[in-house]
N, CA, C and O of each residue as an XYZ file, in Angstrom:
296
protein
N     -23.101     24.330    -10.812
C     -22.063     23.506    -10.212
C     -20.907     24.386     -9.778
O     -20.453     25.243    -10.537
N     -20.434     24.180     -8.571
C     -19.336     24.978     -8.036
C     -18.009     24.261     -8.254
O     -17.920     23.044     -8.090
N     -16.988     25.012     -8.620
C     -15.649     24.455     -8.787
C     -14.838     24.550     -7.497
O     -13.672     24.159     -7.468
N     -15.451     25.069     -6.427
C     -14.736     25.221     -5.162
C     -14.367     23.857     -4.603
O     -15.134     22.902     -4.725
N     -13.194     23.766     -3.992
C     -12.771     22.539     -3.327
C     -11.658     22.850     -2.364
O     -10.956     23.852     -2.503
N     -11.502     21.997     -1.399
C     -10.458     22.159     -0.396
C     -10.016     20.760     -0.004
O     -10.705     20.075      0.751
N      -8.874     20.338     -0.512
C      -8.374     18.988     -0.282
C      -7.070     19.023      0.497
O      -6.339     20.014      0.479
N      -6.803     17.955      1.161
C      -5.537     17.822      1.876
C      -5.089     16.379      1.731
O      -5.895     15.461      1.887
N      -3.814     16.169      1.435
C      -3.266     14.824      1.300
C      -2.001     14.740      2.135
O      -1.162     15.640      2.108
N      -1.875     13.660      2.868
C      -0.699     13.443      3.708
C       0.297     12.590      2.920
O      -0.072     11.584      2.315
N       1.558     13.005      2.938
C       2.627     12.285      2.252
C       3.670     11.833      3.263
O       3.769     12.379      4.362
N       4.447     10.824      2.871
C       5.599     10.436      3.678
C       6.633     11.547      3.560
O       6.555     12.373      2.651
N       7.585     11.572      4.456
C       8.657     12.587      4.381
C       9.377     12.528      3.047
O       9.660     13.560      2.439
N       9.672     11.318      2.591
C      10.404     11.152      1.334
C       9.584     11.677      0.152
O      10.128     12.363     -0.713
N       8.287     11.365      0.103
C       7.423     11.844     -0.974
C       7.307     13.370     -0.951
O       7.372     14.024     -1.992
N       7.136     13.924      0.249
C       6.993     15.374      0.392
C       8.272     16.086     -0.039
O       8.214     17.099     -0.736
N       9.415     15.565      0.370
C      10.702     16.161     -0.010
C      10.878     16.132     -1.529
O      11.375     17.095     -2.112
N      10.478     15.042     -2.167
C      10.603     14.932     -3.623
C       9.726     15.977     -4.321
O      10.155     16.593     -5.297
N       8.505     16.178     -3.825
C       7.617     17.182     -4.415
C       8.183     18.588     -4.231
O       8.129     19.409     -5.147
N       8.728     18.865     -3.039
C       9.330     20.178     -2.805
C      10.531     20.413     -3.716
O      10.732     21.523     -4.209
N      11.330     19.367     -3.939
C      12.486     19.509     -4.842
C      12.043     19.829     -6.255
O      12.617     20.699     -6.910
N      11.008     19.120     -6.734
C      10.503     19.387     -8.083
C       9.951     20.804     -8.186
O      10.169     21.491     -9.183
N       9.234     21.237     -7.148
C       8.683     22.588     -7.130
C       9.806     23.620     -7.126
O       9.763     24.589     -7.884
N      10.807     23.417     -6.277
C      11.934     24.354     -6.204
C      12.655     24.447     -7.549
O      13.027     25.538     -7.979
N      12.851     23.312     -8.208
C      13.496     23.323     -9.526
C      12.673     24.125    -10.523
O      13.229     24.884    -11.317
N      11.355     23.967    -10.488
C      10.486     24.717    -11.403
C      10.549     26.211    -11.124
O      10.599     27.019    -12.051
N      10.546     26.577     -9.852
C      10.612     27.993     -9.485
C      11.940     28.594     -9.948
O      11.962     29.675    -10.537
N      13.037     27.902     -9.683
C      14.364     28.424    -10.066
C      14.517     28.574    -11.567
O      15.160     29.516    -12.032
N      13.939     27.663    -12.330
C      14.083     27.717    -13.791
C      12.937     28.469    -14.455
O      12.859     28.541    -15.681
N      12.036     29.037    -13.626
C      10.895     29.807    -14.109
C      10.047     29.024    -15.100
O       9.650     29.536    -16.146
N       9.776     27.760    -14.744
C       8.939     26.893    -15.573
C       7.690     26.505    -14.803
O       7.669     26.538    -13.573
N       6.646     26.135    -15.539
C       5.409     25.679    -14.919
C       5.669     24.407    -14.119
O       6.596     23.652    -14.411
N       4.831     24.183    -13.101
C       4.945     23.011    -12.233
C       3.646     22.229    -12.341
O       2.566     22.810    -12.241
N       3.733     20.931    -12.543
C       2.544     20.090    -12.640
C       2.532     19.103    -11.489
O       3.547     18.482    -11.174
N       1.358     18.965    -10.859
C       1.187     18.048     -9.742
C      -0.218     17.463     -9.817
O      -1.145     18.126    -10.281
N      -0.376     16.232     -9.365
C      -1.694     15.609     -9.328
C      -2.188     15.582     -7.891
O      -1.484     15.127     -6.989
N      -3.405     16.073     -7.687
C      -4.024     16.115     -6.366
C      -5.405     15.480     -6.479
O      -6.243     15.946     -7.251
N      -5.641     14.427     -5.719
C      -6.936     13.734     -5.702
C      -7.419     13.417     -7.113
O      -8.593     13.612     -7.431
N      -6.517     12.931     -7.954
C      -6.883     12.526     -9.303
C      -6.966     13.641    -10.321
O      -7.194     13.380    -11.502
N      -6.785     14.890     -9.888
C      -6.831     16.020    -10.822
C      -5.427     16.548    -11.045
O      -4.697     16.840    -10.098
N      -5.061     16.666    -12.315
C      -3.733     17.163    -12.676
C      -3.789     18.687    -12.718
O      -4.597     19.268    -13.442
N      -2.924     19.327    -11.937
C      -2.885     20.783    -11.871
C      -1.589     21.292    -12.490
O      -0.509     20.756    -12.239
N      -1.718     22.325    -13.297
C      -0.529     22.966    -13.883
C      -0.431     24.363    -13.297
O      -1.272     25.221    -13.563
N       0.597     24.580    -12.504
C       0.822     25.875    -11.877
C       1.752     26.657    -12.792
O       2.874     26.219    -13.048
N       1.309     27.802    -13.286
C       2.138     28.566    -14.222
C       3.380     29.149    -13.544
O       3.424     29.308    -12.324
N       4.362     29.455    -14.345
C       5.620     29.997    -13.832
C       5.427     31.341    -13.135
O       6.236     31.717    -12.287
N       4.367     32.069    -13.481
C       4.157     33.385    -12.874
C       3.199     33.346    -11.673
O       2.645     34.378    -11.294
N       3.004     32.176    -11.080
C       2.140     32.059     -9.894
C       2.711     32.892     -8.753
O       3.915     33.143     -8.695
N       1.831     33.316     -7.846
C       2.261     34.052     -6.652
C       2.578     33.048     -5.545
O       1.913     32.019     -5.432
N       3.587     33.342     -4.734
C       4.002     32.460     -3.650
C       3.880     33.199     -2.327
O       4.189     34.388     -2.242
N       3.430     32.494     -1.298
C       3.449     33.080      0.034
C       3.570     31.970      1.068
O       3.329     30.798      0.778
N       3.942     32.357      2.259
C       4.055     31.436      3.380
C       3.096     31.912      4.451
O       3.077     33.093      4.797
N       2.305     30.997      4.972
C       1.307     31.339      5.980
C       1.576     30.541      7.256
O       1.832     29.338      7.206
N       1.516     31.223      8.391
C       1.688     30.570      9.690
C       0.420     30.752     10.495
O      -0.099     31.863     10.605
N      -0.088     29.653     11.065
C      -1.284     29.707     11.902
C      -0.966     29.075     13.251
O      -0.212     28.106     13.337
N      -1.549     29.637     14.294
C      -1.398     29.088     15.638
C      -2.775     29.022     16.272
O      -3.487     30.025     16.330
N      -3.153     27.831     16.753
C      -4.408     27.634     17.456
C      -4.101     26.805     18.699
O      -3.751     25.629     18.595
N      -4.230     27.413     19.862
C      -3.896     26.694     21.093
C      -2.450     26.244     21.066
O      -1.547     27.068     20.917
N      -2.216     24.946     21.208
C      -0.845     24.430     21.200
C      -0.454     23.822     19.855
O       0.550     23.115     19.762
N      -1.253     24.098     18.799
C      -0.974     23.572     17.464
C      -0.473     24.691     16.555
O      -1.047     25.779     16.521
N       0.583     24.417     15.834
C       1.152     25.368     14.868
C       1.045     24.763     13.477
O       1.141     23.547     13.311
N       0.845     25.616     12.479
C       0.736     25.165     11.098
C       1.477     26.134     10.199
O       1.345     27.349     10.341
N       2.257     25.597      9.273
C       2.988     26.395      8.294
C       2.571     25.904      6.914
O       2.665     24.712      6.618
N       2.113     26.817      6.076
C       1.671     26.468      4.732
C       2.478     27.246      3.700
O       2.631     28.463      3.805
N       2.986     26.542      2.717
C       3.608     27.161      1.557
C       2.518     27.178      0.492
O       2.041     26.123      0.073
N       2.123     28.366      0.054
C       0.990     28.485     -0.853
C       1.408     29.050     -2.201
O       2.288     29.905     -2.302
N       0.746     28.542     -3.227
C       0.908     29.046     -4.587
C      -0.474     29.473     -5.042
O      -1.446     28.750     -4.824
N      -0.576     30.631     -5.668
C      -1.869     31.149     -6.113
C      -1.740     31.609     -7.560
O      -0.781     32.283     -7.937
N      -2.741     31.222     -8.367
C      -2.759     31.616     -9.772
C      -4.199     31.624    -10.261
O      -5.086     31.047     -9.632
N      -4.415     32.274    -11.373
C      -5.740     32.302    -12.017
C      -5.805     31.161    -13.014
O      -4.863     30.910    -13.765
N      -6.952     30.469    -13.003
C      -7.151     29.408    -13.984
C      -7.309     30.011    -15.365
O      -7.887     31.086    -15.526
N      -6.796     29.317    -16.350
C      -6.957     29.762    -17.733
C      -8.418     29.593    -18.134
O      -9.079     28.653    -17.695
N      -8.918     30.494    -18.962
C     -10.295     30.393    -19.458
C     -10.447     29.118    -20.272
O      -9.582     28.755    -21.070
N     -11.565     28.454    -20.047
C     -11.794     27.172    -20.776
C     -12.662     27.375    -21.970
O     -12.954     26.420    -22.690
């Protein structure tokens, strides 16, 4: 069984802003961030790596704020 997945969820502006605020607060206070995506609760550790990615395809632009971390051994 593969643990690979690639999900995307669309939020309202208000919901998205609230999630970004919670994330920013966690980053500033160097605390873990927890979010639920498609029914799965994810805990992003305080030492996660952050990057910003920009993609351009034809007349479409995309900006992604990414967090990357290693899963804890189960």
